[in-house]
N, C-alpha and C positions, 0 to 999 in steps of 0.2 A: 756299898762297904765291902762284898764279898770280894771284888776284885782287889781293893786294898789289903784285904786279908791275905789274898794269894800272893800278892808283891811282898808282905812281911814275912810269909812263909819261905819264899824262893830265897836263894843264896847261890853262888858259884860253887856247886859240888865239886869238891876236890877227889872223891872216890865213888865209883859208881859199883853196882854189885852184877851188873851184866844182864839184869832182867830185861825183856824186850818190851818196847813201848808199842802198843798197839798202831797198826797202819791207818786206822781212823784218826787217831790224836795226831800222829804225824803229818797226815794229811791237812787238818785244820791248823796245826801251827804253821805250814809251809803257806796255806791259803791266806793267813794273816799277814804273811811277809809279802806275797803276791797283791794284796790289797792295799797295802801300805802307799803313802803318798810319795812322790818323787819328784823332782824338778821338771816341769812341762810334760809329766806323765810318761817320760821315756822308759822308765824302768832299766837303766843302763846297766844291768848285771844280770846273772844268772845263779841259781842255787843247785848244787851238786849233793845228792842225798847217797852218803856211803853207808853201805851196810856190809859189804864184802870184809871179812876179817883180816884177810892178808893187807888189803889197803889201809884198814884202820891201823894196823900195826905200822906201816909205814908211815902213815900220818902221825903217829905218836912219835916215832923217831924224829920227825919234821918240827915236832912240837915239844922239843926238849924232855922228851921221854915222860911227858904227863901221862898218869895212868888213864885218866878217865877218858880219853880218845881212844885207847883200844877197848875200855871196857864198857863204853858206851853203846846204847842199841843202835842209835843211827849218828852220824856226824854230819851235820850241814856244812857245806863249804860255800861261802858267799864270794862270789867271783865277779868282779868288775870289769866293764869294758875296758880294753887297753887305750880306747881313744874313742872319740865320736866321729862318724863318718857319715856322708850322704845317704849311703844305702841304710845305715840303721836309724838314722832320722826318719827318712822317708818312709820305712817301714811301719813305725808307729804312727806316722801321721795316715798313712794308707788303711792300716787297719783300724784306726777310728773312724775313718770315713765309711769303711765297709759296714762295720758295727751300728753305726748311727745312720746309715742308709743315705749319705749324702754330705755336701761340703757348703762352704762359704767363703766368700773374699777375705773376710778377717782371719779365718782360719788358715787359709792358705798364705796370707801376709805374715802370719806368726811361723809357718813352716820355714819361709824363705828367711825370716829374722834370726832363727835359730842355725839354719844352714850356714849364713854368713857370719854367725856369731862362732859357732863352735868347731867347725870343720877347719879353719884357718889356723887355729890355735895348736901349739904343741901337744905331741900325744901325751907327754907328761903332765902339762897343765890340765888336759882333758880328764886324765886318771884320776887326778886329786879330785876333781868334780864326781865322776862315776862313783869314785869310792865313797864320798861323802852320802852318795844316794843309796848306797848298798847298807851303810850303817842304819838309815832309817827303819829299812825293812828289817835289820837285823834285831832292832831294839821292839819291833812289833812281834817278831817271833819269840823273843825271850818273854814277853808279855803273856803271849798266847799260852806259851809252855807252862807258864806258871798257873794260869788260869786252868789248864787241862791236869794240873797237878805231876806234871812232868819236870824233873830236874834237868836245868839245862846250864852249860859252863861257858861263858862267853869268852872267847880267846883272841887275843892279838900277837900272844907270845909262840910265834912259830916263825919258820923260814919260809917265805913267800916263794921263793926261789925253789925249794924243794917240793912244796905241796905243787906249784906250778908243773913241776917236773913229773910228778906222781900221777897227775890226773891229766896231763897232756893240755893244760889250759892254754899256755901261749899259741899254740897251734890253732886254738878256737879264737884267738883275738882278745883273750880274758887273762886277769891277773888276780890271784886270791888275795882276800882283804880280810876275812875273819872266819872263824871255824866256830861251830856251835854243837858239842856233843849234847845228845839227848838220851836220858836214861834214868834211873832211879838211884838215889844216895845208898850208899853202904855206910850205915849208921856207926858200924864197928871201926872202920878205918878212917873216917872222915874227920879231920881234926877240927874244921871249921864249923861243922853243924851245931854244935853246942855252944858256940860264941854269939853272944848278944849281936844283933844287927847294928851298925852304927852309921849314922847318917847326919850331917850338919843339922843344928836346930833351926827350925823356921825363920828366926830373926837373923841367923847368918846366911841363909838361902834365897829369902824373898825381899825384894825392896819393891813397896808400892809406890806407884806414880800415878797421883789422883788430881 
């Protein structure tokens, strides 16, 4: 029940008070994202951890001047691969072989299957897939933040082109997908904090197939 209590407590904070989140908590939140499942274990995205105030101010402008971006302790930027390449796919398979100390025919067949399935596709089609994987880790980070008692504001409402430019993502073969400011709510300024959380009732949300 403790986790569910934390999820009931969390909401998308609209104002943050500038208090710093400990590095230990941020590391655990990021580690939860790193441990999240992804398709074929490829982890086709990276996380940029922004604490520089000037950069946070720039990100705020790119996010329609939402104040929590600048007032957050840390801003996590989830940036997906712009496409799948043989180099990227092979890296993850080679890393797995190194960590596990060997390989097998079935695993190598699967490597070749993915190379043949992804590499020929268009970059845009591949980006749609890599972005979906980033969302999985994004959700894990949100839950981990709640567990740590840290406020987090999930954001899609920003200009990816501007964020890409600010962080030089395109040069790295990446495209911004999501922002996650981390910090602590400003109860005096946040209009959303005191409102009751609203979710669909279970009967409108769950269909059992027995």
